C-alpha positions in Angstrom: 19.5 -38.0 -122.3 23.1 -36.8 -122.9 25.6 -37.6 -120.2 26.4 -33.9 -119.7 22.8 -33.2 -119.1 22.5 -36.0 -116.5 25.5 -34.6 -114.7 24.0 -31.1 -114.7 20.7 -32.4 -113.4 22.5 -34.3 -110.6 24.3 -31.1 -109.6 21.0 -29.2 -109.4 19.4 -32.0 -107.3 22.4 -31.9 -104.9 22.1 -28.1 -104.6 18.4 -28.4 -103.8 19.2 -31.1 -101.2 21.8 -28.9 -99.5 19.3 -26.1 -99.2 16.6 -28.3 -97.9 15.9 -28.7 -94.2 18.2 -31.4 -92.7 16.6 -34.7 -91.7 15.5 -35.1 -88.1 18.6 -37.3 -87.0 20.9 -34.5 -88.2 18.9 -31.8 -86.3 18.9 -34.1 -83.2 22.6 -34.6 -83.3 23.3 -30.8 -83.7 21.1 -30.0 -80.7 22.5 -32.8 -78.6 26.1 -31.8 -79.3 25.2 -28.2 -78.4 23.8 -29.5 -75.1 26.9 -31.4 -74.3 29.0 -28.3 -74.9 26.7 -26.3 -72.6 26.8 -28.9 -69.8 30.7 -28.8 -70.0 31.0 -25.0 -69.7 32.4 -23.6 -66.5 29.9 -22.4 -63.9 31.1 -18.9 -64.0 30.7 -18.7 -67.8 27.1 -20.1 -67.5 26.3 -17.5 -64.8 27.5 -14.4 -66.7 25.9 -15.6 -69.9 22.6 -16.3 -68.1 22.8 -12.9 -66.4 23.3 -11.2 -69.7 20.3 -13.1 -71.1 18.1 -11.9 -68.2 19.2 -8.3 -68.8 18.8 -8.6 -72.5 15.3 -10.2 -72.5 14.0 -7.3 -70.4 14.0 -5.2 -73.6 11.0 -7.3 -74.7 8.9 -5.5 -72.0 10.4 -2.1 -73.0 9.6 -2.7 -76.7 6.0 -3.7 -76.0 5.6 -0.7 -73.8 6.9 1.7 -76.5 4.4 0.1 -79.0 1.5 0.4 -76.5 2.4 4.0 -75.8 2.3 5.1 -79.4 -0.3 2.9 -81.0 -3.9 4.2 -80.9 -6.8 2.2 -79.5 -8.0 0.0 -82.3 -8.9 -3.6 -83.2 -5.9 -5.9 -83.2 -3.8 -3.5 -81.1 -2.7 -6.3 -78.8 -1.3 -8.3 -81.7 0.8 -5.3 -82.8 2.0 -4.7 -79.2 3.1 -8.3 -79.1 5.6 -7.6 -82.0 7.8 -6.0 -79.3 8.1 -9.3 -77.4 10.6 -10.9 -79.8 13.2 -8.0 -79.3 14.7 -9.4 -76.2 14.7 -13.0 -77.6 16.5 -11.8 -80.7 19.3 -10.3 -78.6 19.5 -13.4 -76.4 19.3 -16.1 -79.0 21.4 -14.5 -81.8 23.9 -13.3 -79.2 24.3 -16.9 -77.9 23.4 -16.0 -74.4 22.1 -18.7 -72.0 18.3 -18.9 -71.7 16.7 -21.4 -69.3 13.8 -22.3 -71.6 16.2 -23.2 -74.5 18.0 -25.6 -72.1 14.8 -27.5 -71.3 15.5 -29.4 -74.6 19.2 -28.7 -75.3 20.8 -30.2 -72.2 18.1 -32.9 -71.9 18.9 -34.7 -75.2 22.4 -35.7 -74.0 20.8 -37.1 -70.8 18.3 -39.1 -72.9 21.1 -40.4 -75.1 23.2 -41.4 -72.0 21.1 -41.4 -68.8 24.1 -41.5 -66.4 24.4 -40.0 -63.0 27.1 -37.6 -64.3 24.8 -36.4 -67.1 21.8 -35.9 -64.8 24.1 -33.9 -62.4 25.5 -31.8 -65.2 22.0 -31.0 -66.6 20.7 -30.1 -63.1 23.8 -27.9 -62.5 23.2 -26.1 -65.9 19.5 -25.6 -65.1 20.1 -24.2 -61.6 22.8 -21.8 -62.7 21.1 -20.5 -65.8 17.7 -20.1 -64.3 19.1 -18.3 -61.3 21.2 -16.0 -63.5 18.3 -15.3 -65.8 16.1 -14.3 -62.8 18.9 -12.2 -61.3 19.2 -10.3 -64.6 15.5 -9.6 -64.9 15.4 -8.5 -61.3 18.3 -6.0 -61.9 16.5 -4.7 -64.9 13.2 -4.3 -63.1 14.9 -2.5 -60.2 16.8 -0.3 -62.6 13.6 0.8 -64.4 11.6 1.1 -61.1 14.1 3.2 -59.0 16.1 5.1 -61.6 14.9 7.4 -64.4 15.8 4.8 -66.9 12.7 5.3 -69.1 10.3 8.3 -69.6 7.3 8.4 -67.3 4.9 7.6 -70.2 7.0 4.4 -71.1 7.1 3.5 -67.4 3.3 3.6 -67.2 3.0 1.6 -70.3 5.4 -1.0 -68.9 3.1 -1.4 -65.9 0.0 -1.8 -68.2 1.8 -4.5 -70.3 2.9 -6.3 -67.1 -0.5 -6.2 -65.5 -2.0 -7.7 -68.8 0.6 -10.5 -68.9 0.5 -11.6 -65.2 -2.4 -13.2 -63.4 -4.9 -16.0 -63.5 -5.4 -19.2 -61.6 -2.2 -21.3 -61.0 -3.6 -24.2 -63.1 -4.4 -21.9 -66.0 -0.9 -20.4 -65.8 0.7 -23.8 -65.8 -1.2 -24.9 -68.9 -0.3 -21.7 -70.7 3.3 -22.2 -69.7 3.3 -25.7 -71.2 2.5 -24.1 -74.5 5.4 -21.6 -74.1 7.8 -24.4 -73.2 6.8 -26.4 -76.3 7.1 -23.4 -78.6 10.6 -22.6 -77.2 11.8 -26.2 -77.7 10.3 -26.1 -81.2 12.3 -22.9 -81.9 15.5 -24.6 -80.7 14.8 -27.6 -82.9 14.2 -25.4 -86.0 17.3 -23.3 -85.7 19.9 -25.7 -87.1 17.9 -25.9 -90.4 16.8 -22.3 -90.5 20.0 -21.0 -92.1 19.7 -17.3 -92.9 16.1 -17.3 -91.7 17.0 -17.7 -88.0 15.8 -14.1 -87.2 12.5 -14.8 -88.9 12.1 -18.1 -86.9 12.8 -16.3 -83.6 10.4 -13.5 -84.5 7.5 -15.7 -85.5 7.8 -18.2 -82.6 8.2 -15.7 -79.8 5.6 -13.4 -81.2 3.2 -16.3 -81.0 4.1 -16.8 -77.3 3.1 -13.2 -76.6 0.1 -13.0 -78.9 -1.2 -16.4 -77.6 -0.9 -15.3 -74.0 1.5 -18.2 -73.1 3.5 -17.9 -69.9 7.3 -17.8 -70.1 9.3 -18.1 -66.9 12.1 -15.7 -67.9 10.4 -13.1 -70.2 7.5 -13.1 -67.7 9.8 -12.6 -64.7 10.7 -9.1 -65.8 7.0 -8.2 -65.7 6.4 -10.0 -62.4 9.5 -8.4 -60.8 8.3 -5.0 -62.1 4.9 -5.4 -60.6 6.3 -6.7 -57.3 8.8 -3.8 -56.9 6.0 -1.3 -57.7 3.6 -2.9 -55.1 1.1 -4.1 -57.7 1.4 -7.7 -56.6 2.6 -9.4 -53.4 5.4 -12.0 -52.9 2.8 -14.8 -52.6 1.2 -13.9 -56.0 4.7 -13.7 -57.5 5.7 -17.2 -56.3 2.4 -19.0 -56.4 0.7 -17.2 -59.3 3.6 -16.8 -61.6 7.0 -18.4 -60.7 6.0 -22.0 -59.8 3.3 -22.6 -62.4 5.4 -21.0 -65.1 8.5 -23.0 -64.2 6.6 -26.3 -64.0 4.7 -25.6 -67.3 7.8 -24.6 -69.2 9.7 -27.7 -68.1 6.8 -30.0 -68.9 6.3 -28.4 -72.4 9.9 -28.2 -73.3 11.3 -31.4 -71.7 8.5 -33.9 -70.9 6.6 -33.3 -74.1 8.8 -31.9 -76.9 12.2 -33.4 -75.9 10.7 -36.9 -75.5 8.9 -36.6 -78.9 12.1 -35.3 -80.5 14.1 -38.2 -79.1 11.4 -40.8 -79.9 11.2 -39.9 -83.6 15.0 -40.5 -84.1 16.0 -43.0 -81.4 16.0 -45.9 -84.0 18.0 -43.9 -86.5 20.9 -42.6 -84.4 24.0 -44.8 -83.8 24.6 -46.3 -80.4 27.1 -44.4 -78.3 
């Protein structure tokens, strides 16, 4: 084979390799560095970013309600309504806002790499601030829609129907479904560094599956739970015991205990010692 042809073939191979998904150690390092940056951010920045995420993700409920309002009764209607669920996630993730379920893996990888008291404290601080801010944002959105003419009456009624469909079930069942959501969110975070121009598609597919599969998400589900609570459809006991605690535990187990441990285990022999 002529030397010029070999050089041309080598260039084509290099182009294919650049377009290919990065190897696991590279993805791990990208997620870990992002986690370190998030743990080092000022508390006030985390709070406002988390609050914005809570407000933004509330549009998932609005989008689902609009679809439910306009789609006729038919087979597969729930799958089409679930297409509204990714709207809030797209705003949050592509807008780089702080979402608690992303941080169940992002800020955990630096702790696994260096399990120091300082890192544990920084991760706990991040979780507490972001989760509190996310829930405050969804509460504000639920109150805005409940007590002000923010949406038409038909959309308001559809929001109640979507919320009632999404909330409920024995606490053990909710916990197990939340594990699935936590795992899928951590998978989404892991996929993003190699997604390139397909990030929107990755977010769309993974978050649609959370809604279509009936998995429980602590932040996206909180707008529905707050909405039902403020409109006297559930009590505070059902909010805490039937939604908040099992969803929180399940998301942490799915994102941190299962996925983050697996992600670290598959690369721990390939990453340089720090």
